[in-house]
N, C-alpha and C positions, 0 to 999 in steps of 0.2 A: 459804398460802393469800392473805396481805394481796401479800404480797412474790409472788405472779403474779397479781395485781390488780394490783396494782402497775406489774408489765411489759406487763398487757395495754393500761392506761391511757396509756402513754409511749408504745409503737407505733404508737396510735389518733391520738395527740395528733403524731408524726413524720410520717405517713403524708398526717396534715390538713393540716400545714402544707406537704410537695412538694405536694401538690395546688394549692392555693393561688399556689405560687409557680409552677408552671408554668400556671397563667392566662392568657392577656396580654390585658391590660387596654388598650382603646384608649381614650384621649383623647378630649374634643368636637372636639378642632380636625378630628383623624384622620375624625372622622362625620362632621364637616361638607362635608370635603375630598369625601369615597365619595360623600356626597348627591347635593354637587355634579358630581360627576365623573358621576355616572349620567345629571342631566338637560340638560347638555352633551354625553353623547354621541350621546343621543337626538339633539340638533339638527347633530351632527357627519355623522349618519347621511345625515338628513335634508337636507342638505343636499349632500353627495357624491351621493346618488342625483339629486339636483334635477342636479348639474353637470353628473352624468354621460349622463342624459336626453336633454340638450339639447347638439345637435351645434355652435351658437353658440358656447357656454361651455365647451365641454369645447374646442373648437380655441379658444377668445379664449387657457385659461390652459395649452395644452401647449405653446403657442409661447412662453411667456416663462420669465425669468430665475428661479431662484429667489427672488432678490431681489424683481422683481416681481413674483410668486406671493405673495409672502406680505405684500407695501404692497397689494394690489388685496383679499387675507382680510378684512383687517384695518380697511379702509375701506370695502367695498362690505356685506362680511358680518358685521363685527361679533367678527370669532374672533381672536383670537393665537395664532397659528400656525409653526412651522415653514414652514418655503418648498417647500426639499426633499423633509420628508414629507407637506404637503398634496401635490404630483405625486407621489408615487409612492403614496398612497391613490386618487387620484383613477386611478391604472393598474388599480391591485388592484382594485377597485369595478368598473370598466368590464370588462376578461377574468372577472369573476364573476357577472356581472346576464349573460348570456347564458346562461350553465348554471342559474343559480338561478331565472328570472322573474320575474313582475311581483311586488314586492314591495309594493304599494299595497293597501289595501281600497278597498274603493265608495267612500269618502269621500272618499279620498284620502290616510288616513292608512298608514299603516307598521305590517306588521303584524310587533311585535316579539314575542316570546320572554321566557325567563327570562333576566335582567337580572345577572351579578357585578361586584363592582369589591374588586381590594385595594388595598395599599400594596405597594409592591415597590422600597422602600430610597428613589430622588429622583423616582419613579416612581409615578402612579396607572390603574393597567390596568382597565378595563371590557370584558369579556366581554358581549355580549350578541344573543340569536337571534336570528334575522332569521327571518322565513315565508316563500319562494317559492313562488313556483306550480307549478316542476318540481324542485325541493330544494329543504332547509333548510341556512339560512350561520352563520355565529358571525361577528360585528363583534366586534373588536380596536380598543379604538380606546386611547391613550397617552396619559396630557397628563403635563407636569410638579407635580411633589410639592409647591408652593409654592406664595404666594398668586394668582400668573399664572395657572396651569392653561391654559398654552402647550401646543398639539395639537403634540405630538412627533412620530407617523404615529401609520395609523390604516390598518386592510386586512380584508376579506370576503374570508373561508374556506368555501366550498358542502364539505357535508358526504358523503361519500363512500356514493353510491346500494350496492344488496346488487348490483347488478349490476359495479359498480368493484372492490369489495371481494375480490366474488368473483372475478375477473380477476387480481385486485394477488396472491391467496393465488394463482390455480393455476401465472401467471407465476413467484412465488418459487417452488415446488414444482417446475419445471419447471428451473429454474434450481441450484436444493440435486441436483435428479434428474443433468444434466447433469454438474458438479463431481462427486459422485459417481462417476459412470464413467469420467469422464477421471481418476480418484484410483486406479479400479483398474483401466484400461486401461495405466496407466505403472506400476501396482507390476506387473501380467503381464509388459509391457518387462523390467523391473529383475530379476524369477525368473527368463525364458527369456536375459537376458546369461548367466545362474550355468552355463547349458548350452555358451557359447560360450567362453567364460575356461581353463574345460579342455581344450578343443583347440585355440583360439590357444596358448597354454602350450605343450601336445605339441609341435605343428607348429614354436612356438621353439625348443623342446629340443631337434627331428629337424635344423633347419638348420643349430644350432648344434654339434654332434655329426658332421653330416655334414662341416662344413669345417675341425675337430678333426682327423677323420679325415686326410681331402686335403693336410691341413697335415703331418702328421705320415706319409704318405705320401712328401710332398717329401720331406720331411728323409730317408726312408729311403732312398729312388733318391739323392740329394747323397749322404749316408755311402758310399751303394755306389762310386758313380762316383769316388770320394776314393781309395776301396781300389782301385780298380784302376788309377787312377792314380800310386798310390806303387807299388802291385805293378809293372806296366811301370818306374818309373823307375829302384826297386832293380836289375831283370834289366836293363838298360841301366845302370847302374854297375857291374854285377859284368863285364858281359862287355866292356867296359870296364877295369876294373881287371887282366882277361886276358890284352886288349892291349899293355896299358902294361909290365905282369911278363915276356910273351914279347919285347918289342921291347929292354926293359935285358936280357937275358937273350941275346938275337941280342946286341945291342951285347958284350957283358963276354964274348963266348965262350965261354959255357954250351951245354948241351947240353938244361938241364933247369930249370923253373923252378920248383923245389920250394925254392929261397933265396931267394924270393924273396916278398915280402907288403906288400902295398900296403894301407896302413891308409886315407887318406880319398884322397877325390879335388875340388877345388876348379878350379872352374873358373872361365874370366879372358873376357869378352868383350871384343872390339876395337870 
């Protein structure tokens, strides 16, 4: 019994140490960075919304280089930011604000919802909900994780409404069904080819047999012609031998050719 209790206590201690080790302890410096990032992110949203809402400010910053934007933002607004990141943030807020609608309250403050922040390596990321008259959006603000807390990028991402979600789902369903039907048509075409292939093979075999038969008939005809020629040549040689034997008998004064035999005939061409 004592051994069992000792074993249970050891397991409890092991699980307790494991649970303690899995907890991520945030340092005071990280907590201060997250708090500062939340406050700074709200200022960035106010600044970008103000720039987008004023045509003269928007046109003035849109026609500047990244270095000029970085200099203007730091000296005019007291915000250290990456010039290219601030320019893209202006574009993102400008395109999203039309669908989001008015984000200001009656007293001129912005309608913020839940604000979350986290540290991701060399960056501090703040995500804050912005309430608009048409739809809500999420502002994502990214700072450098150092003493300067330099603004690296920002974006305003509108939430998808029910209609947009339904449209996207219907489009995905339609695309999936089209792909399924396309695959089924392809499979049907391949299966139908199984009926055509034997017919093509049979036709090819018939053509091959026909060619073989023609070649065989041509060879047979050639053999017959050659045999006929050989027979004609043999008859001509026999007649020629008889004539030669008769000529020799007449020359010798013999009345018969019985004693003469022509063994071979050699033709000479002049």
